The first five atom37 places (N, CA, C, CB, O) and aatype in JSON, in Angstrom:
{
  "aatype": [19, 19, 0, 7, 1, 0, 7, 0, 19, 1, 6, 10, 12, 0, 11, 10, 11, 10, 19, 0, 0, 14, 16, 13, 6, 0, 2, 19, 7, 0, 16, 9, 0, 7, 7, 3, 14, 19, 14, 19, 11, 12, 16, 13, 1, 8, 1, 16, 11, 15, 19, 10, 10, 6, 17, 12, 7, 2, 1, 16, 7, 11, 15, 3, 0, 3, 15, 13, 12, 6, 12, 19, 6, 0, 17, 6, 10, 6, 3, 14, 13, 2, 1, 6, 15, 19, 3, 10, 10, 10, 3, 2, 18, 14, 7, 0, 0, 10, 0, 0, 18, 5, 19, 18, 9, 3, 6, 10, 10, 11, 0, 11, 19, 11, 2],
  "atom_mask": [
    [1, 1, 1, 1, 1],
    [1, 1, 1, 1, 1],
    [1, 1, 1, 1, 1],
    [1, 1, 1, 0, 1],
    [1, 1, 1, 1, 1],
    [1, 1, 1, 1, 1],
    [1, 1, 1, 0, 1],
    [1, 1, 1, 1, 1],
    [1, 1, 1, 1, 1],
    [1, 1, 1, 1, 1],
    [1, 1, 1, 1, 1],
    [1, 1, 1, 1, 1],
    [1, 1, 1, 1, 1],
    [1, 1, 1, 1, 1],
    [1, 1, 1, 1, 1],
    [1, 1, 1, 1, 1],
    [1, 1, 1, 1, 1],
    [1, 1, 1, 1, 1],
    [1, 1, 1, 1, 1],
    [1, 1, 1, 1, 1],
    [1, 1, 1, 1, 1],
    [1, 1, 1, 1, 1],
    [1, 1, 1, 1, 1],
    [1, 1, 1, 1, 1],
    [1, 1, 1, 1, 1],
    [1, 1, 1, 1, 1],
    [1, 1, 1, 1, 1],
    [1, 1, 1, 1, 1],
    [1, 1, 1, 0, 1],
    [1, 1, 1, 1, 1],
    [1, 1, 1, 1, 1],
    [1, 1, 1, 1, 1],
    [1, 1, 1, 1, 1],
    [1, 1, 1, 0, 1],
    [1, 1, 1, 0, 1],
    [1, 1, 1, 1, 1],
    [1, 1, 1, 1, 1],
    [1, 1, 1, 1, 1],
    [1, 1, 1, 1, 1],
    [1, 1, 1, 1, 1],
    [1, 1, 1, 1, 1],
    [1, 1, 1, 1, 1],
    [1, 1, 1, 1, 1],
    [1, 1, 1, 1, 1],
    [1, 1, 1, 1, 1],
    [1, 1, 1, 1, 1],
    [1, 1, 1, 1, 1],
    [1, 1, 1, 1, 1],
    [1, 1, 1, 1, 1],
    [1, 1, 1, 1, 1],
    [1, 1, 1, 1, 1],
    [1, 1, 1, 1, 1],
    [1, 1, 1, 1, 1],
    [1, 1, 1, 1, 1],
    [1, 1, 1, 1, 1],
    [1, 1, 1, 1, 1],
    [1, 1, 1, 0, 1],
    [1, 1, 1, 1, 1],
    [1, 1, 1, 1, 1],
    [1, 1, 1, 1, 1],
    [1, 1, 1, 0, 1],
    [1, 1, 1, 1, 1],
    [1, 1, 1, 1, 1],
    [1, 1, 1, 1, 1],
    [1, 1, 1, 1, 1],
    [1, 1, 1, 1, 1],
    [1, 1, 1, 1, 1],
    [1, 1, 1, 1, 1],
    [1, 1, 1, 1, 1],
    [1, 1, 1, 1, 1],
    [1, 1, 1, 1, 1],
    [1, 1, 1, 1, 1],
    [1, 1, 1, 1, 1],
    [1, 1, 1, 1, 1],
    [1, 1, 1, 1, 1],
    [1, 1, 1, 1, 1],
    [1, 1, 1, 1, 1],
    [1, 1, 1, 1, 1],
    [1, 1, 1, 1, 1],
    [1, 1, 1, 1, 1],
    [1, 1, 1, 1, 1],
    [1, 1, 1, 1, 1],
    [1, 1, 1, 1, 1],
    [1, 1, 1, 1, 1],
    [1, 1, 1, 1, 1],
    [1, 1, 1, 1, 1],
    [1, 1, 1, 1, 1],
    [1, 1, 1, 1, 1],
    [1, 1, 1, 1, 1],
    [1, 1, 1, 1, 1],
    [1, 1, 1, 1, 1],
    [1, 1, 1, 1, 1],
    [1, 1, 1, 1, 1],
    [1, 1, 1, 1, 1],
    [1, 1, 1, 0, 1],
    [1, 1, 1, 1, 1],
    [1, 1, 1, 1, 1],
    [1, 1, 1, 1, 1],
    [1, 1, 1, 1, 1],
    [1, 1, 1, 1, 1],
    [1, 1, 1, 1, 1],
    [1, 1, 1, 1, 1],
    [1, 1, 1, 1, 1],
    [1, 1, 1, 1, 1],
    [1, 1, 1, 1, 1],
    [1, 1, 1, 1, 1],
    [1, 1, 1, 1, 1],
    [1, 1, 1, 1, 1],
    [1, 1, 1, 1, 1],
    [1, 1, 1, 1, 1],
    [1, 1, 1, 1, 1],
    [1, 1, 1, 1, 1],
    [1, 1, 1, 1, 1],
    [1, 1, 1, 1, 1],
    [1, 1, 1, 1, 1]
  ],
  "atom_positions": [
    [[-29.21, 1.32, 148.37], [-30.58, 1.11, 148.81], [-30.95, -0.36, 148.72], [-31.56, 1.96, 147.97], [-31.57, -0.9, 149.64]],
    [[-30.58, -1.03, 147.63], [-30.9, -2.44, 147.46], [-30.24, -3.28, 148.53], [-30.48, -2.92, 146.07], [-30.85, -4.2, 149.07]],
    [[-28.99, -2.97, 148.85], [-28.29, -3.73, 149.89], [-29.01, -3.57, 151.23], [-26.81, -3.25, 150.01], [-29.09, -4.52, 152.01]],
    [[-29.53, -2.38, 151.5], [-30.27, -2.15, 152.74], [-31.54, -2.97, 152.81], [0.0, 0.0, 0.0], [-31.88, -3.5, 153.87]],
    [[-32.24, -3.08, 151.7], [-33.47, -3.88, 151.66], [-33.17, -5.36, 151.85], [-34.22, -3.68, 150.33], [-33.9, -6.06, 152.54]],
    [[-32.09, -5.82, 151.25], [-31.71, -7.23, 151.39], [-31.42, -7.54, 152.85], [-30.49, -7.56, 150.51], [-31.8, -8.6, 153.35]],
    [[-30.73, -6.63, 153.53], [-30.44, -6.83, 154.94], [-31.71, -6.88, 155.78], [0.0, 0.0, 0.0], [-31.82, -7.69, 156.7]],
    [[-32.67, -6.01, 155.46], [-33.94, -5.99, 156.19], [-34.72, -7.28, 155.96], [-34.78, -4.78, 155.76], [-35.34, -7.8, 156.89]],
    [[-34.69, -7.8, 154.74], [-35.38, -9.05, 154.43], [-34.73, -10.2, 155.2], [-35.36, -9.33, 152.91], [-35.43, -11.05, 155.76]],
    [[-33.4, -10.23, 155.22], [-32.7, -11.3, 155.96], [-33.04, -11.22, 157.45], [-31.16, -11.19, 155.76], [-33.23, -12.25, 158.1]],
    [[-33.11, -10.01, 157.99], [-33.44, -9.84, 159.4], [-34.85, -10.35, 159.68], [-33.31, -8.37, 159.82], [-35.07, -11.03, 160.68]],
    [[-35.8, -10.02, 158.81], [-37.17, -10.49, 158.98], [-37.21, -12.01, 158.89], [-38.09, -9.86, 157.93], [-37.89, -12.66, 159.69]],
    [[-36.52, -12.57, 157.94], [-36.51, -14.02, 157.77], [-35.94, -14.71, 159.0], [-35.71, -14.41, 156.52], [-36.39, -15.79, 159.37]],
    [[-34.96, -14.1, 159.62], [-34.35, -14.7, 160.8], [-35.32, -14.69, 161.98], [-33.07, -13.95, 161.17], [-35.19, -15.54, 162.86]],
    [[-36.27, -13.77, 162.03], [-37.21, -13.65, 163.14], [-38.48, -14.48, 162.94], [-37.58, -12.21, 163.34], [-39.12, -14.87, 163.91]],
    [[-38.83, -14.76, 161.69], [-40.07, -15.48, 161.41], [-39.85, -16.98, 161.53], [-40.59, -15.13, 160.01], [-38.94, -17.54, 160.92]],
    [[-40.69, -17.62, 162.32], [-40.63, -19.08, 162.47], [-41.94, -19.64, 161.94], [-40.4, -19.5, 163.97], [-43.0, -19.05, 162.14]],
    [[-41.87, -20.77, 161.27], [-43.07, -21.36, 160.68], [-44.08, -21.8, 161.73], [-42.69, -22.55, 159.83], [-45.28, -21.81, 161.47]],
    [[-43.61, -22.15, 162.9], [-44.52, -22.5, 164.0], [-44.43, -21.39, 165.04], [-44.16, -23.91, 164.64], [-43.37, -21.13, 165.6]],
    [[-45.55, -20.74, 165.27], [-45.59, -19.6, 166.2], [-45.38, -20.04, 167.64], [-46.93, -18.86, 166.07], [-45.6, -21.19, 168.0]],
    [[-44.95, -19.09, 168.44], [-44.82, -19.34, 169.88], [-46.19, -19.68, 170.46], [-44.2, -18.09, 170.61], [-47.2, -19.21, 169.94]],
    [[-46.24, -20.5, 171.5], [-47.54, -20.93, 172.05], [-48.34, -19.82, 172.72], [-47.32, -22.03, 173.04], [-49.55, -19.95, 172.89]],
    [[-47.67, -18.73, 173.1], [-48.36, -17.61, 173.73], [-47.83, -16.29, 173.16], [-48.19, -17.65, 175.27], [-46.75, -16.25, 172.56]],
    [[-48.6, -15.23, 173.37], [-48.16, -13.89, 173.02], [-48.79, -12.9, 174.0], [-48.54, -13.53, 171.55], [-49.83, -13.18, 174.6]],
    [[-48.15, -11.76, 174.15], [-48.65, -10.73, 175.06], [-49.23, -9.57, 174.28], [-47.53, -10.24, 175.99], [-48.75, -9.23, 173.2]],
    [[-50.27, -8.98, 174.84], [-50.88, -7.79, 174.25], [-51.6, -7.02, 175.35], [-51.87, -8.18, 173.1], [-52.03, -7.6, 176.35]],
    [[-51.71, -5.72, 175.16], [-52.43, -4.88, 176.11], [-53.91, -4.82, 175.74], [-51.83, -3.46, 176.15], [-54.27, -4.65, 174.57]],
    [[-54.74, -4.97, 176.75], [-56.19, -4.87, 176.59], [-56.63, -3.64, 177.37], [-56.94, -6.17, 177.09], [-56.28, -3.49, 178.54]],
    [[-57.39, -2.77, 176.72], [-57.89, -1.58, 177.39], [-59.13, -1.9, 178.2], [0.0, 0.0, 0.0], [-60.22, -2.05, 177.65]],
    [[-58.97, -2.01, 179.51], [-60.1, -2.28, 180.4], [-60.85, -0.96, 180.61], [-59.62, -2.89, 181.77], [-60.31, -0.02, 181.18]],
    [[-62.08, -0.92, 180.14], [-62.88, 0.3, 180.22], [-63.44, 0.48, 181.62], [-64.0, 0.26, 179.2], [-64.05, -0.42, 182.19]],
    [[-63.21, 1.66, 182.16], [-63.73, 2.01, 183.48], [-64.81, 3.07, 183.29], [-62.58, 2.54, 184.44], [-64.57, 4.09, 182.64]],
    [[-65.98, 2.82, 183.84], [-67.1, 3.76, 183.68], [-66.67, 5.16, 184.14], [-68.34, 3.28, 184.49], [-66.16, 5.33, 185.24]],
    [[-66.88, 6.13, 183.27], [-66.55, 7.5, 183.59], [-65.08, 7.85, 183.46], [0.0, 0.0, 0.0], [-64.68, 8.98, 183.75]],
    [[-64.27, 6.9, 183.02], [-62.83, 7.15, 182.89], [-62.27, 6.61, 181.6], [0.0, 0.0, 0.0], [-62.99, 6.05, 180.77]],
    [[-61.0, 6.77, 181.45], [-60.3, 6.27, 180.27], [-59.97, 4.79, 180.45], [-59.02, 7.08, 179.99], [-59.83, 4.32, 181.57]],
    [[-59.86, 4.06, 179.33], [-59.45, 2.66, 179.44], [-58.07, 2.53, 180.09], [-59.45, 2.0, 178.04], [-57.18, 3.35, 179.86]],
    [[-57.91, 1.5, 180.89], [-56.65, 1.22, 181.56], [-56.03, 0.01, 180.87], [-56.85, 0.96, 183.09], [-56.65, -1.05, 180.8]],
    [[-54.79, 0.15, 180.36], [-54.18, -0.99, 179.68], [-53.77, -2.08, 180.67], [-52.96, -0.54, 178.88], [-53.13, -1.81, 181.69]],
    [[-54.16, -3.3, 180.36], [-53.79, -4.46, 181.17], [-53.06, -5.44, 180.24], [-55.05, -5.13, 181.85], [-53.63, -5.89, 179.24]],
    [[-51.81, -5.76, 180.57], [-51.07, -6.71, 179.75], [-51.57, -8.12, 180.06], [-49.53, -6.6, 180.01], [-51.62, -8.54, 181.21]],
    [[-51.93, -8.83, 178.99], [-52.42, -10.2, 179.13], [-51.59, -11.12, 178.25], [-53.93, -10.3, 178.76], [-51.11, -10.72, 177.18]],
    [[-51.43, -12.34, 178.7], [-50.77, -13.37, 177.92], [-51.85, -14.26, 177.33], [-49.75, -14.21, 178.78], [-52.63, -14.89, 178.04]],
    [[-51.89, -14.28, 175.99], [-52.91, -15.03, 175.26], [-52.34, -16.34, 174.73], [-53.47, -14.19, 174.12], [-51.14, -16.46, 174.5]],
    [[-53.22, -17.31, 174.53], [-52.85, -18.57, 173.89], [-52.9, -18.4, 172.37], [-53.79, -19.74, 174.35], [-53.89, -17.91, 171.83]],
    [[-51.85, -18.8, 171.71], [-51.85, -18.74, 170.24], [-52.69, -19.9, 169.7], [-50.4, -18.79, 169.68], [-52.69, -21.0, 170.27]],
    [[-53.38, -19.66, 168.61], [-54.13, -20.7, 167.9], [-53.8, -20.59, 166.42], [-55.68, -20.58, 168.16], [-53.69, -19.49, 165.88]],
    [[-53.66, -21.73, 165.77], [-53.49, -21.72, 164.33], [-54.82, -21.29, 163.7], [-53.05, -23.13, 163.79], [-55.85, -21.25, 164.37]],
    [[-54.79, -20.96, 162.41], [-56.0, -20.5, 161.73], [-57.12, -21.53, 161.85], [-55.69, -20.22, 160.25], [-58.25, -21.18, 162.18]],
    [[-56.81, -22.79, 161.58], [-57.87, -23.81, 161.61], [-58.42, -24.0, 163.03], [-57.33, -25.14, 161.07], [-59.62, -24.15, 163.22]],
    [[-57.55, -24.0, 164.01], [-57.99, -24.16, 165.4], [-58.77, -22.92, 165.85], [-56.77, -24.4, 166.34], [-59.75, -23.04, 166.58]],
    [[-58.33, -21.73, 165.43], [-59.05, -20.51, 165.77], [-60.46, -20.53, 165.2], [-58.29, -19.29, 165.26], [-61.42, -20.21, 165.91]],
    [[-60.59, -20.89, 163.94], [-61.92, -20.94, 163.31], [-62.83, -21.95, 164.02], [-61.81, -21.29, 161.82], [-64.02, -21.69, 164.22]],
    [[-62.27, -23.08, 164.38], [-63.06, -24.08, 165.12], [-63.47, -23.54, 166.49], [-62.25, -25.4, 165.29], [-64.62, -23.7, 166.9]],
    [[-62.53, -22.9, 167.18], [-62.81, -22.34, 168.5], [-63.9, -21.27, 168.41], [-61.54, -21.75, 169.13], [-64.82, -21.24, 169.23]],
    [[-63.79, -20.4, 167.42], [-64.79, -19.34, 167.24], [-66.17, -19.94, 166.96], [-64.38, -18.39, 166.1], [-67.18, -19.44, 167.46]],
    [[-66.21, -21.0, 166.19], [-67.48, -21.65, 165.86], [-68.11, -22.38, 167.02], [0.0, 0.0, 0.0], [-69.31, -22.63, 167.04]],
    [[-67.29, -22.75, 168.01], [-67.78, -23.51, 169.15], [-68.04, -22.66, 170.39], [-66.8, -24.59, 169.5], [-68.25, -23.2, 171.48]],
    [[-68.03, -21.35, 170.25], [-68.24, -20.47, 171.4], [-69.71, -20.34, 171.79], [-67.67, -19.1, 171.12], [-70.01, -19.91, 172.9]],
    [[-70.62, -20.71, 170.9], [-72.05, -20.58, 171.18], [-72.4, -21.34, 172.47], [-72.89, -21.12, 169.99], [-72.05, -22.51, 172.63]],
    [[-73.08, -20.66, 173.35], [-73.51, -21.28, 174.6], [-72.48, -21.19, 175.71], [0.0, 0.0, 0.0], [-72.77, -21.55, 176.85]],
    [[-71.28, -20.71, 175.4], [-70.26, -20.57, 176.44], [-70.39, -19.2, 177.11], [-68.83, -20.76, 175.85], [-70.8, -18.23, 176.48]],
    [[-70.05, -19.16, 178.37], [-70.09, -17.89, 179.09], [-68.88, -17.05, 178.69], [-70.11, -18.12, 180.63], [-67.9, -17.55, 178.13]],
    [[-68.97, -15.76, 178.98], [-67.82, -14.87, 178.73], [-66.59, -15.36, 179.5], [-68.16, -13.41, 179.12], [-65.47, -15.33, 178.99]],
    [[-66.82, -15.8, 180.73], [-65.7, -16.27, 181.56], [-65.06, -17.52, 180.95], [-66.17, -16.56, 182.99], [-63.84, -17.65, 180.97]],
    [[-65.88, -18.43, 180.43], [-65.34, -19.64, 179.79], [-64.46, -19.26, 178.6], [-66.48, -20.58, 179.33], [-63.33, -19.75, 178.48]],
    [[-64.96, -18.39, 177.74], [-64.19, -17.96, 176.57], [-62.93, -17.22, 176.99], [-65.05, -17.07, 175.66], [-61.87, -17.42, 176.4]],
    [[-63.04, -16.37, 178.0], [-61.89, -15.61, 178.5], [-60.8, -16.57, 178.98], [-62.32, -14.66, 179.64], [-59.63, -16.38, 178.65]],
    [[-61.19, -17.57, 179.74], [-60.22, -18.54, 180.27], [-59.57, -19.36, 179.15], [-60.91, -19.48, 181.28], [-58.43, -19.8, 179.28]],
    [[-60.28, -19.56, 178.05], [-59.73, -20.3, 176.92], [-58.77, -19.44, 176.09], [-60.86, -20.82, 176.03], [-57.91, -19.98, 175.4]],
    [[-58.91, -18.1, 176.15], [-58.04, -17.19, 175.4], [-56.8, -16.79, 176.18], [-58.82, -15.95, 175.01], [-55.7, -16.78, 175.65]],
    [[-57.0, -16.47, 177.44], [-55.98, -15.84, 178.27], [-55.41, -16.87, 179.25], [-56.56, -14.62, 179.04], [-56.13, -17.71, 179.79]],
    [[-54.08, -16.78, 179.46], [-53.51, -17.68, 180.46], [-52.8, -16.95, 181.59], [-52.54, -18.63, 179.79], [-52.4, -17.57, 182.58]],
    [[-52.64, -15.63, 181.46], [-52.04, -14.84, 182.54], [-52.35, -13.37, 182.31], [-50.49, -15.08, 182.63], [-52.71, -12.96, 181.2]],
    [[-52.19, -12.58, 183.36], [-52.34, -11.14, 183.24], [-51.42, -10.46, 184.24], [-53.81, -10.7, 183.47], [-50.96, -11.09, 185.2]],
    [[-51.16, -9.18, 184.01], [-50.33, -8.41, 184.93], [-51.22, -7.56, 185.81], [-49.32, -7.53, 184.15], [-51.31, -6.34, 185.65]],
    [[-51.89, -8.21, 186.74], [-52.7, -7.57, 187.76], [-52.23, -8.08, 189.11], [-54.23, -7.85, 187.55], [-51.58, -9.12, 189.19]],
    [[-52.56, -7.36, 190.17], [-52.19, -7.82, 191.5], [-52.92, -9.09, 191.89], [-52.47, -6.73, 192.53], [-52.4, -9.92, 192.63]],
    [[-54.13, -9.24, 191.37], [-54.93, -10.42, 191.7], [-54.45, -11.61, 190.88], [-56.43, -10.15, 191.43], [-54.03, -11.45, 189.74]],
    [[-54.52, -12.81, 191.46], [-54.07, -14.0, 190.73], [-54.97, -14.27, 189.53], [-54.03, -15.23, 191.66], [-56.16, -13.93, 189.54]],
    [[-54.41, -14.88, 188.5], [-55.21, -15.25, 187.35], [-55.82, -16.62, 187.64], [-54.36, -15.27, 186.03], [-55.14, -17.65, 187.6]],
    [[-57.12, -16.61, 187.92], [-57.87, -17.85, 188.13], [-59.34, -17.56, 187.82], [-57.7, -18.4, 189.61], [-59.71, -16.41, 187.58]],
    [[-60.15, -18.59, 187.83], [-61.55, -18.43, 187.44], [-62.28, -17.45, 188.35], [-62.27, -19.77, 187.46], [-63.08, -16.64, 187.88]],
    [[-62.02, -17.5, 189.63], [-62.68, -16.6, 190.58], [-62.35, -15.14, 190.25], [-62.24, -16.93, 192.03], [-63.24, -14.29, 190.26]],
    [[-61.08, -14.85, 189.96], [-60.68, -13.48, 189.62], [-61.26, -13.04, 188.28], [-59.16, -13.36, 189.59], [-61.67, -11.89, 188.12]],
    [[-61.3, -13.96, 187.32], [-61.89, -13.64, 186.02], [-63.37, -13.32, 186.18], [-61.71, -14.81, 185.02], [-63.86, -12.35, 185.6]],
    [[-64.09, -14.12, 186.97], [-65.5, -13.84, 187.23], [-65.68, -12.46, 187.86], [-66.11, -14.93, 188.15], [-66.59, -11.71, 187.48]],
    [[-64.82, -12.12, 188.8], [-64.89, -10.82, 189.47], [-64.61, -9.68, 188.49], [-63.89, -10.77, 190.64], [-65.31, -8.67, 188.5]],
    [[-63.58, -9.85, 187.64], [-63.26, -8.84, 186.63], [-64.43, -8.61, 185.7], [-62.03, -9.27, 185.82], [-64.83, -7.47, 185.47]],
    [[-64.99, -9.69, 185.17], [-66.07, -9.56, 184.18], [-67.37, -9.08, 184.8], [-66.3, -10.88, 183.49], [-68.19, -8.48, 184.11]],
    [[-67.56, -9.32, 186.08], [-68.75, -8.82, 186.75], [-68.63, -7.31, 186.99], [-68.96, -9.56, 188.08], [-69.61, -6.57, 186.86]],
    [[-67.44, -6.86, 187.35], [-67.22, -5.44, 187.63], [-66.98, -4.59, 186.39], [-66.05, -5.28, 188.55], [-67.31, -3.41, 186.38]],
    [[-66.42, -5.19, 185.35], [-66.12, -4.49, 184.11], [-66.68, -5.3, 182.94], [-64.57, -4.27, 183.94], [-65.94, -6.04, 182.28]],
    [[-67.98, -5.17, 182.68], [-68.66, -6.01, 181.68], [-68.05, -5.94, 180.28], [-70.1, -5.63, 181.61], [-68.19, -6.89, 179.51]],
    [[-67.39, -4.85, 179.94], [-66.79, -4.72, 178.61], [-65.44, -5.4, 178.47], [0.0, 0.0, 0.0], [-64.9, -5.46, 177.37]],
    [[-64.9, -5.9, 179.55], [-63.55, -6.49, 179.52], [-63.49, -7.74, 178.65], [-63.1, -6.84, 180.93], [-62.48, -7.96, 177.97]],
    [[-64.53, -8.55, 178.65], [-64.51, -9.78, 177.84], [-64.46, -9.45, 176.36], [-65.74, -10.65, 178.15], [-63.68, -10.04, 175.61]],
    [[-65.3, -8.51, 175.93], [-65.31, -8.12, 174.53], [-64.0, -7.45, 174.13], [-66.49, -7.18, 174.24], [-63.48, -7.7, 173.05]],
    [[-63.46, -6.61, 175.0], [-62.19, -5.94, 174.71], [-61.08, -6.97, 174.54], [-61.83, -4.94, 175.83], [-60.27, -6.86, 173.61]],
    [[-61.02, -7.95, 175.42], [-59.99, -8.99, 175.32], [-60.18, -9.81, 174.05], [-60.04, -9.92, 176.56], [-59.2, -10.13, 173.37]],
    [[-61.41, -10.14, 173.72], [-61.7, -10.92, 172.51], [-61.26, -10.15, 171.26], [-63.21, -11.26, 172.43], [-60.65, -10.73, 170.36]],
    [[-61.57, -8.87, 171.21], [-61.2, -8.06, 170.04], [-59.69, -7.97, 169.88], [-61.79, -6.66, 170.15], [-59.17, -8.1, 168.77]],
    [[-58.98, -7.75, 170.98], [-57.51, -7.69, 170.91], [-56.96, -9.05, 170.49], [-56.91, -7.27, 172.29], [-56.04, -9.13, 169.67]],
    [[-57.52, -10.1, 171.03], [-57.07, -11.46, 170.72], [-57.19, -11.75, 169.22], [-57.9, -12.5, 171.51], [-56.23, -12.19, 168.58]],
    [[-58.35, -11.5, 168.67], [-58.58, -11.76, 167.24], [-57.71, -10.84, 166.39], [-60.07, -11.57, 166.88], [-57.1, -11.28, 165.42]],
    [[-57.64, -9.55, 166.74], [-56.81, -8.6, 165.99], [-55.35, -9.05, 165.97], [-56.92, -7.19, 166.6], [-54.7, -9.0, 164.93]],
    [[-54.85, -9.47, 167.11], [-53.44, -9.88, 167.19], [-53.2, -11.16, 166.38], [-53.03, -10.09, 168.65], [-52.19, -11.28, 165.69]],
    [[-54.11, -12.1, 166.47], [-53.93, -13.35, 165.73], [-54.0, -13.13, 164.22], [-54.97, -14.38, 166.15], [-53.25, -13.74, 163.46]],
    [[-54.9, -12.29, 163.8], [-55.1, -12.08, 162.36], [-54.35, -10.86, 161.84], [-56.58, -11.93, 162.06], [-54.31, -10.62, 160.63]],
    [[-53.76, -10.09, 162.76], [-53.05, -8.87, 162.39], [-53.93, -7.98, 161.52], [-51.75, -9.2, 161.65], [-53.51, -7.48, 160.48]],
    [[-55.17, -7.8, 161.98], [-56.15, -7.01, 161.24], [-55.91, -5.5, 161.39], [-57.56, -7.36, 161.71], [-56.47, -4.7, 160.65]],
    [[-55.08, -5.14, 162.37], [-54.85, -3.72, 162.59], [-54.02, -3.14, 161.46], [-54.15, -3.49, 163.94], [-53.08, -3.76, 160.97]],
    [[-54.38, -1.95, 161.06], [-53.62, -1.25, 160.03], [-52.55, -0.43, 160.73], [-54.54, -0.34, 159.14], [-52.84, 0.39, 161.59]],
    [[-51.3, -0.68, 160.35], [-50.19, 0.06, 160.96], [-49.87, 1.27, 160.11], [-48.94, -0.85, 161.12], [-49.76, 1.17, 158.89]],
    [[-49.71, 2.4, 160.75], [-49.37, 3.63, 160.04], [-47.87, 3.75, 159.89], [-49.92, 4.86, 160.77], [-47.38, 4.72, 159.31]]
  ]
}
């Protein structure tokens, strides 16, 4: 059993890098009125703890689209990822900005409890 744990620790150590990758992917549940959320894979910008705290503190007065563009750099939708498409998404699905923000923060801080 001990040998197995040592191997698992070595494997984890081999995967962990002190400097995180600049981006990460996560699914965001886009809520559709009257239906179930539809998962949309998005590529988010990684932020260090200090940069994240500064970014969160400076969001006052910014639009949802501005914050969305600062968090996300790509998505797996047929429409291109650009400001016009983001504006259209957030206008048609008002909960999408909050859903993306929650996933973003959860992924960065790993606040989710894994069973």
